[in-house]
DRENTORTI-556299 format. One line per 8 residues: number of its first residue (from 1); their letters; for each residue z, x, y of N, C-alpha, C, CB. Coordinates in steps of 0.02 Angstrom, whole numbers. Glycine has a CB too. Example, Ala and Ser with C-alpha at 12.3 -4.5 7.8 and 13.67 -1.06 7.14 Angstrom:
1) as) 390/660/-284/390/615/-225/390/660/-165/452/565/-224 | 354/642/-112/357/684/-53/394/645/2/286/704/-30
***
This chain:
1) mstklfdl) 0/43/-61/-1/1/-1/0/44/63/60/-48/-1 | 44/96/64/48/137/123/-15/172/137/103/186/117 | -52/195/84/-116/229/93/-168/181/123/-142/257/26 | -169/119/97/-218/70/124/-209/56/197/-213/6/87 | -148/60/222/-135/47/292/-175/93/339/-62/55/305 | -187/153/314/-221/206/356/-295/215/337/-184/274/348 | -318/173/292/-388/177/267/-436/147/318/-395/141/198 | -484/186/341/-534/162/392/-601/147/362/-543/214/448
9) sgktalit) -604/141/296/-668/125/263/-697/61/290/-658/118/187 | -760/60/304/-794/0/329/-789/-7/404/-765/-61/298 | -753/37/438/-746/37/512/-794/87/543/-672/54/533 | -813/73/605/-856/118/643/-820/137/709/-927/84/659 | -817/199/724/-780/224/782/-828/260/829/-721/273/760 | -823/244/893/-858/281/946/-807/326/978/-892/234/999 | -822/391/981/-775/437/1014/-816/473/1068/-742/489/963 | -798/461/1131/-834/495/1185/-813/568/1192/-823/459/1252
17) gssrglgr) -861/611/1213/-846/682/1217/-826/710/1151/-792/695/1266 | -866/698/1100/-847/717/1033/-891/771/1000/-847/657/990 | -930/805/1040/-969/859/1011/-927/922/1000/-1028/875/1056 | -868/924/1031/-824/983/1025/-753/964/1046/-851/1044/1069 | -709/1013/1040/-641/1003/1066/-602/946/1032/-644/989/1139 | -558/914/1070/-515/861/1044/-554/802/1016/-468/836/1098 | -610/786/1049/-650/731/1025/-680/746/956/-705/715/1075 | -705/806/946/-733/825/882/-680/824/828/-764/893/886
25) amaeglaa) -621/850/844/-565/849/796/-550/777/776/-502/882/826 | -544/733/822/-525/664/805/-582/628/768/-507/624/868 | -644/643/786/-701/615/750/-702/637/678/-767/635/784 | -689/699/663/-686/724/595/-626/694/558/-682/800/595 | -571/684/592/-513/652/562/-525/581/541/-458/655/609 | -554/542/585/-569/472/570/-624/466/515/-591/436/637 | -673/512/516/-720/512/464/-690/527/396/-773/560/479 | -641/573/396/-608/590/333/-567/531/307/-563/654/341
33) agaavvln) -545/488/354/-505/429/334/-551/373/314/-459/406/392 | -618/383/315/-664/331/292/-709/300/340/-628/281/262 | -698/313/406/-739/279/457/-809/311/465/-702/280/524 | -857/271/483/-919/297/509/-906/312/580/-979/248/500 | -937/366/608/-922/386/677/-984/390/718/-887/452/679 | -978/373/780/-1030/380/830/-1008/436/877/-1042/312/870 | -1044/492/870/-1028/548/915/-1065/538/983/-1049/617/882 | -1028/560/1036/-1057/555/1104/-1048/621/1139/-1026/499/1144
41) gvdaqrls) -1098/637/1181/-1093/695/1223/-1153/694/1269/-1089/759/1182 | -1151/733/1321/-1206/736/1371/-1258/786/1351/-1180/753/1441 | -1237/836/1310/-1283/889/1286/-1312/866/1218/-1245/958/1279 | -1375/843/1218/-1405/816/1159/-1409/865/1103/-1471/791/1175 | -1425/927/1116/-1430/977/1062/-1363/993/1031/-1460/1042/1088 | -1311/1002/1074/-1244/1015/1044/-1222/956/1005/-1191/1032/1099 | -1238/895/1028/-1219/833/992/-1255/830/925/-1235/770/1036 | -1318/847/925/-1357/847/862/-1328/896/813/-1430/864/875
49) daaaqmra) -1311/956/838/-1282/1008/794/-1217/985/764/-1271/1073/834 | -1174/954/805/-1108/930/780/-1118/875/727/-1064/901/841 | -1168/828/741/-1181/776/694/-1205/805/628/-1230/728/721 | -1250/853/631/-1277/885/568/-1221/916/528/-1330/939/583 | -1177/952/562/-1121/985/527/-1077/934/493/-1079/1026/576 | -1064/877/526/-1021/828/496/-1057/791/438/-998/778/550 | -1122/780/445/-1160/748/391/-1159/794/330/-1234/732/414 | -1159/859/340/-1159/905/285/-1093/901/246/-1172/975/310
57) qgytvhes) -1041/873/278/-978/862/245/-975/794/208/-921/866/295 | -1030/758/213/-1033/693/179/-1014/634/220/-991/695/121 | -1005/644/285/-984/588/328/-1044/549/357/-940/616/386 | -1032/486/369/-1083/443/403/-1077/451/478/-1076/367/383 | -1128/480/508/-1124/498/579/-1185/473/616/-1117/574/587 | -1174/439/674/-1226/418/720/-1218/459/781/-1223/344/736 | -1271/463/821/-1273/500/885/-1287/454/942/-1325/554/884 | -1250/463/998/-1264/423/1058/-1253/469/1116/-1217/358/1063
65) afdvvdea) -1307/499/1140/-1306/549/1196/-1312/513/1261/-1363/602/1189 | -1257/512/1300/-1259/484/1366/-1204/513/1407/-1254/408/1364 | -1211/511/1474/-1159/534/1520/-1113/478/1535/-1188/561/1585 | -1048/486/1521/-1001/430/1527/-995/404/1598/-932/451/1503 | -1014/442/1649/-1008/420/1719/-1070/382/1740/-996/480/1766 | -1122/380/1698/-1185/346/1715/-1181/275/1685/-1249/385/1688 | -1164/226/1726/-1154/158/1701/-1216/130/1668/-1132/111/1758 | -1275/142/1696/-1335/117/1665/-1345/147/1598/-1395/131/1708
73) avlaafea) -1329/212/1591/-1336/245/1524/-1286/216/1475/-1326/322/1529 | -1228/199/1498/-1175/169/1454/-1198/103/1428/-1108/161/1491 | -1224/60/1474/-1247/-5/1453/-1307/0/1404/-1266/-46/1515 | -1352/47/1418/-1409/58/1372/-1386/80/1306/-1457/107/1400 | -1334/125/1303/-1309/149/1239/-1280/93/1198/-1259/203/1249 | -1243/50/1230/-1216/-8/1192/-1267/-54/1169/-1167/-46/1232 | -1319/-66/1209/-1374/-108/1190/-1413/-78/1130/-1420/-119/1250 | -1420/-13/1131/-1451/22/1074/-1410/16/1010/-1462/95/1092
81) ldaqgiei) -1344/22/1015/-1301/11/958/-1307/-60/932/-1230/26/976 | -1309/-108/979/-1317/-179/960/-1381/-189/923/-1315/-226/1021 | -1436/-159/947/-1501/-166/913/-1502/-136/845/-1556/-135/953 | -1461/-84/832/-1456/-55/766/-1409/-90/720/-1436/14/772 | -1373/-140/747/-1325/-176/708/-1262/-137/695/-1353/-196/645 | -1246/-89/743/-1186/-47/737/-1132/-80/779/-1199/28/762 | -1079/-104/748/-1023/-135/784/-968/-84/791/-997/-199/746 | -944/-76/851/-891/-26/864/-821/-62/854/-898/4/940
89) dilinnag) -790/-42/801/-721/-69/782/-668/-27/819/-708/-66/701 | -681/35/830/-632/80/859/-665/119/915/-603/128/806 | -634/119/973/-660/160/1029/-604/211/1046/-680/115/1094 | -626/274/1054/-581/328/1081/-613/352/1146/-572/389/1028 | -583/335/1201/-606/358/1266/-577/429/1278/-585/308/1323 | -613/479/1259/-589/546/1259/-620/590/1314/-602/576/1192 | -682/576/1331/-719/622/1378/-679/633/1442/-790/593/1397 | -676/696/1465/-641/711/1527/-657/778/1552/-568/704/1518
97) iqfrkpla) -642/791/1617/-650/854/1648/-588/871/1689/-713/854/1690 | -584/932/1709/-530/958/1749/-558/994/1809/-483/1003/1709 | -521/992/1865/-540/1029/1924/-477/1047/1960/-588/989/1971 | -465/1112/1973/-401/1133/1999/-410/1157/2073/-372/1190/1955 | -375/1122/2116/-374/1143/2188/-318/1108/2222/-441/1128/2225 | -281/1136/2267/-228/1100/2304/-255/1042/2342/-190/1145/2352 | -214/989/2347/-237/927/2380/-265/939/2450/-178/878/2385 | -231/982/2488/-251/995/2556/-321/1028/2563/-200/1039/2589
105) eletadwr) -343/1056/2507/-408/1092/2507/-463/1055/2467/-399/1162/2477 | -441/996/2441/-487/960/2396/-538/919/2433/-448/915/2350 | -599/925/2414/-653/885/2440/-654/815/2406/-719/921/2430 | -670/763/2445/-669/695/2417/-719/689/2360/-684/643/2472 | -777/722/2364/-825/721/2310/-795/747/2246/-886/759/2327 | -757/798/2247/-726/824/2186/-672/778/2160/-696/892/2200 | -635/747/2206/-588/694/2184/-624/640/2145/-551/662/2246 | -677/614/2173/-715/559/2142/-745/580/2076/-772/535/2189
113) rvvdtnlt) -768/642/2074/-800/666/2011/-750/665/1952/-828/738/2021 | -690/689/1967/-640/692/1915/-613/622/1896/-583/736/1936 | -602/580/1948/-576/512/1933/-629/471/1897/-554/475/1998 | -694/478/1919/-745/442/1886/-755/460/1813/-806/453/1921 | -748/524/1798/-755/547/1729/-696/526/1684/-763/622/1727 | -635/537/1712/-576/527/1672/-549/457/1670/-524/572/1695 | -565/417/1720/-535/351/1724/-587/295/1726/-490/346/1784 | -633/300/1776/-681/244/1784/-725/237/1722/-725/255/1846
121) aafvigre) -745/296/1693/-786/293/1633/-749/257/1576/-805/365/1611 | -683/269/1570/-642/238/1518/-641/161/1528/-569/268/1519 | -641/140/1592/-644/70/1606/-712/40/1586/-630/58/1680 | -766/71/1608/-832/45/1595/-846/42/1521/-884/86/1630 | -834/99/1484/-847/100/1413/-797/54/1376/-843/172/1385 | -735/53/1399/-687/5/1370/-706/-67/1380/-618/17/1399 | -734/-81/1439/-756/-151/1453/-813/-172/1404/-780/-157/1529 | -860/-128/1397/-917/-144/1353/-894/-151/1279/-971/-89/1360
129) agrrmltr) -855/-105/1257/-827/-111/1190/-786/-173/1182/-786/-52/1172 | -742/-185/1233/-699/-241/1234/-731/-308/1230/-660/-238/1291 | -788/-314/1268/-825/-378/1267/-848/-394/1196/-886/-376/1314 | -870/-343/1161/-895/-353/1095/-839/-365/1045/-937/-295/1075 | -783/-331/1054/-724/-343/1013/-697/-413/1023/-671/-293/1029 | -700/-438/1083/-673/-505/1095/-710/-557/1056/-676/-521/1168 | -775/-549/1048/-812/-599/1009/-793/-598/934/-887/-587/1017 | -771/-539/911/-752/-531/838/-677/-541/828/-773/-460/811
137) krgkiini) -638/-543/885/-567/-555/880/-530/-496/845/-553/-620/842 | -556/-437/853/-522/-379/824/-551/-313/856/-531/-379/746 | -509/-262/856/-533/-198/881/-472/-153/901/-581/-208/943 | -489/-89/902/-440/-39/921/-470/5/977/-418/5/860 | -430/11/1032/-452/53/1085/-399/108/1096/-464/11/1150 | -419/169/1095/-373/225/1107/-397/265/1166/-366/270/1045 | -358/262/1219/-376/300/1279/-336/365/1280/-362/259/1345 | -371/421/1294/-337/485/1295/-309/499/1365/-386/542/1273
145) gslmsglg) -243/498/1368/-207/513/1428/-189/588/1431/-144/471/1432 | -129/602/1451/-108/671/1462/-33/674/1475/-148/702/1520 | -7/733/1476/61/739/1505/65/710/1575/83/813/1508 | 5/720/1611/1/697/1679/-6/622/1686/-54/729/1711 | -2/586/1631/1/511/1635/67/488/1663/-10/479/1566 | 116/534/1658/185/517/1683/217/569/1725/230/505/1626 | 184/628/1731/212/684/1768/161/715/1814/239/737/1721 | 183/743/1870/138/777/1913/139/853/1905/153/758/1982
153) rvtvgpyt) 86/885/1932/87/958/1932/41/981/1989/65/987/1862 | 57/1038/2017/15/1063/2073/-55/1076/2051/45/1127/2102 | -100/1068/2098/-172/1086/2096/-215/1039/2051/-179/1159/2070 | -187/989/2022/-226/946/1977/-218/871/1998/-203/957/1902 | -219/861/2065/-208/791/2092/-254/739/2064/-216/791/2167 | -320/749/2066/-364/696/2041/-357/684/1966/-436/713/2058 | -344/737/1929/-336/729/1856/-270/690/1843/-335/802/1819 | -217/707/1881/-154/672/1874/-161/597/1890/-100/704/1919
161) aakagika) -193/583/1944/-205/514/1965/-245/475/1913/-240/513/2032 | -296/509/1886/-338/475/1834/-299/464/1770/-401/517/1818 | -261/512/1749/-226/505/1686/-165/455/1693/-201/575/1662 | -136/452/1752/-85/399/1762/-122/331/1761/-46/410/1830 | -183/330/1787/-223/267/1785/-241/249/1713/-288/273/1828 | -251/296/1670/-265/283/1599/-207/242/1568/-275/350/1558 | -146/264/1583/-87/228/1556/-86/156/1581/-21/264/1576 | -101/147/1646/-101/78/1674/-160/37/1647/-105/79/1751
169) ltqtmtae) -217/70/1638/-275/34/1612/-260/12/1541/-338/79/1614 | -228/52/1502/-210/36/1432/-162/-24/1432/-177/98/1394 | -113/-25/1477/-69/-81/1482/-105/-145/1502/-14/-67/1530 | -154/-140/1547/-192/-199/1570/-235/-225/1516/-234/-183/1630 | -265/-178/1474/-306/-203/1417/-262/-242/1370/-340/-145/1377 | -202/-217/1360/-155/-252/1318/-136/-322/1343/-94/-211/1310 | -123/-324/1410/-104/-386/1441/-160/-442/1430/-92/-374/1516 | -221/-418/1434/-278/-466/1431/-306/-477/1359/-334/-441/1477
177) waehgiqa) -299/-428/1319/-336/-430/1255/-294/-432/1191/-380/-371/1250 | -230/-419/1195/-187/-416/1135/-189/-483/1097/-114/-398/1154 | -188/-536/1135/-189/-603/1100/-253/-617/1064/-178/-660/1151 | -305/-578/1076/-368/-585/1042/-379/-538/985/-421/-578/1090 | -324/-506/964/-329/-462/907/-351/-391/920/-375/-492/860 | -346/-370/984/-366/-304/1005/-307/-263/1022/-413/-307/1063 | -295/-207/994/-238/-162/1010/-266/-104/1053/-203/-135/942 | -238/-97/1113/-255/-41/1156/-195/6/1163/-278/-65/1226
185) naigpgym) -201/67/1150/-148/115/1156/-176/182/1183/-114/125/1087 | -133/228/1200/-155/291/1228/-119/348/1189/-140/293/1305 | -150/406/1191/-121/466/1167/-115/517/1226/-163/494/1109 | -55/546/1231/-47/594/1284/-41/664/1257/12/577/1324 | -94/702/1250/-89/770/1223/-50/816/1268/-157/799/1211 | -13/859/1239/18/914/1278/-33/969/1292/79/943/1240 | -10/1028/1301/-57/1083/1314/-88/1106/1247/-21/1142/1349 | -154/1095/1243/-191/1105/1182/-239/1165/1189/-230/1041/1165
193) ltdmnkpl) -253/1194/1133/-299/1252/1130/-372/1227/1132/-287/1295/1065 | -397/1215/1191/-465/1190/1201/-504/1231/1251/-464/1119/1224 | -570/1222/1251/-612/1260/1298/-590/1244/1370/-688/1243/1289 | -572/1179/1384/-554/1162/1452/-493/1200/1476/-541/1089/1457 | -447/1216/1430/-387/1251/1447/-393/1326/1441/-333/1228/1405 | -452/1353/1426/-460/1423/1416/-434/1467/1472/-530/1437/1405 | -447/1448/1536/-420/1490/1592/-344/1490/1592/-445/1464/1660 | -313/1437/1572/-240/1435/1567/-212/1478/1511/-217/1364/1558
201) ienetfna) -246/1471/1452/-226/1508/1393/-227/1582/1407/-271/1492/1335 | -279/1604/1444/-290/1675/1456/-247/1701/1513/-364/1687/1471 | -215/1658/1551/-171/1676/1605/-102/1691/1576/-167/1620/1659 | -81/1755/1575/-20/1773/1542/41/1737/1569/-9/1845/1546 | 44/1728/1634/102/1692/1666/103/1623/1644/99/1695/1741 | 46/1587/1647/45/1515/1630/58/1506/1554/-24/1482/1651 | 27/1551/1513/39/1546/1443/115/1555/1426/-4/1598/1407 | 148/1600/1461/220/1610/1448/258/1547/1468/248/1671/1487
209) wvvgrtpa) 236/1516/1524/269/1455/1548/264/1399/1496/239/1432/1616 | 202/1390/1469/190/1336/1418/234/1349/1357/114/1335/1395 | 233/1410/1332/272/1426/1272/347/1417/1284/257/1497/1249 | 368/1438/1343/439/1432/1358/460/1359/1373/457/1476/1416 | 415/1319/1400/432/1251/1422/428/1201/1362/384/1229/1480 | 389/1219/1311/378/1175/1254/429/1188/1197/305/1184/1227 | 467/1138/1176/515/1151/1124/486/1182/1061/549/1090/1108 | 424/1167/1044/390/1191/984/372/1265/996/327/1148/968
217) rrwgnpde) 377/1290/1059/364/1360/1074/292/1384/1060/412/1402/1035 | 245/1340/1070/175/1356/1057/132/1301/1091/161/1361/978 | 67/1319/1096/15/1268/1116/0/1228/1054/-52/1302/1145 | -29/1166/1067/-50/1123/1011/-120/1139/991/-44/1050/1028 | -136/1126/924/-202/1129/899/-237/1062/900/-200/1157/832 | -302/1061/917/-338/998/922/-327/952/862/-412/1010/930 | -324/979/800/-319/936/740/-249/906/734/-334/977/676 | -203/926/779/-138/893/776/-135/826/811/-88/937/805
225) lvgtaifl) -193/806/841/-199/738/866/-223/688/816/-244/737/923 | -248/715/761/-283/673/712/-238/620/682/-310/715/657 | -179/638/661/-134/587/629/-119/531/675/-68/619/606 | -105/546/740/-91/491/787/-152/449/796/-67/518/854 | -211/479/800/-273/441/811/-285/397/752/-334/488/822 | -275/420/689/-285/379/631/-235/319/630/-279/422/567 | -175/336/647/-124/281/652/-146/226/701/-57/309/675 | -164/247/758/-182/196/811/-247/160/795/-188/230/880
233) assasdyv) -291/192/756/-356/162/737/-351/117/678/-406/216/722 | -296/119/641/-290/85/575/-247/22/581/-257/132/520 | -246/-14/525/-205/-74/522/-131/-60/523/-221/-113/463 | -112/5/514/-40/23/518/-14/10/589/-29/100/500 | -55/4/637/-33/-7/708/-49/-76/734/-66/44/754 | -57/-124/690/-79/-191/714/-30/-223/761/-92/-239/656 | 33/-206/763/79/-237/809/102/-186/862/139/-267/771 | 62/-134/872/76/-84/922/23/-89/976/78/-11/892
241) sgqiiyvd) 43/-103/1037/-8/-111/1090/24/-93/1160/-37/-188/1089 | -15/-62/1200/7/-46/1267/50/16/1271/43/-103/1296 | 50/58/1219/95/114/1217/55/178/1229/134/117/1151 | 91/230/1253/64/299/1255/108/341/1212/59/327/1328 | 77/375/1165/114/419/1118/98/490/1139/94/407/1043 | 147/528/1159/140/598/1179/141/643/1118/195/618/1230 | 90/683/1111/85/732/1057/86/799/1093/19/722/1012 | 147/822/1106/158/876/1155/210/928/1134/179/847/1219
249) ggmtail) 226/932/1070/275/979/1049/344/971/1077/253/1044/1065 | 356/910/1105/421/893/1133/429/905/1207/471/930/1099 | 376/924/1242/381/944/1313/408/886/1357/311/966/1340 | 386/824/1346/410/770/1387/481/745/1369/363/714/1381 | 509/773/1316/577/752/1293/633/788/1326/583/762/1219 | 617/845/1361/672/886/1388/662/900/1462/677/951/1349 | 715/918/1494/715/942/1565/696/1013/1566/784/933/1598
***
């Protein structure tokens, strides 16, 4: 019984930003749990390479190359999935970018670029997936937040605002859609070993701060998000909605 709770066989998951990094790790994890996956990325060649590698492992993989901030492209992508008869049972809004600069020096265009990619895109893609889930009276939406969904830090103002917005968006999805059989939750990763964090990992001072500040005394590995993603994507979480689960080595638990 317990194994069946986490079985994703017969489900299809769309994971944005999944040609590499956290998205790729979660895509592989959901595929291993039985789901067919729709990989997404803006680089069509990298996306194709990732899909080929996963297919070589025996997984069912579809490709959907589009820029998450291009609303017309998002709508076209969902229409293409509809035309192929591919129903999205699970959505993971993972695509994101970072831009570091003090608020007083930050250009409005850079603010908008980060917020559009990390928050507005999650709304638009979540809306399109949600509309289709509403007709079927079932679905799982997992929005990728951050430590910054509840905490601030210098030089990452737009990212912090966007990730705080992800938490609120998740709660609003719950308020409107939970009664229709849709569970919306978020994952808040801690400091993870990803390409986006490479400048921080290579900074000896910052690396020492992360290791010292995290009770686990290390950075997280991308595959350490997989268990939480499978839980939130599966029937094991059917009465869990509107929550953000921090996968952070204990960082948010201590002063």
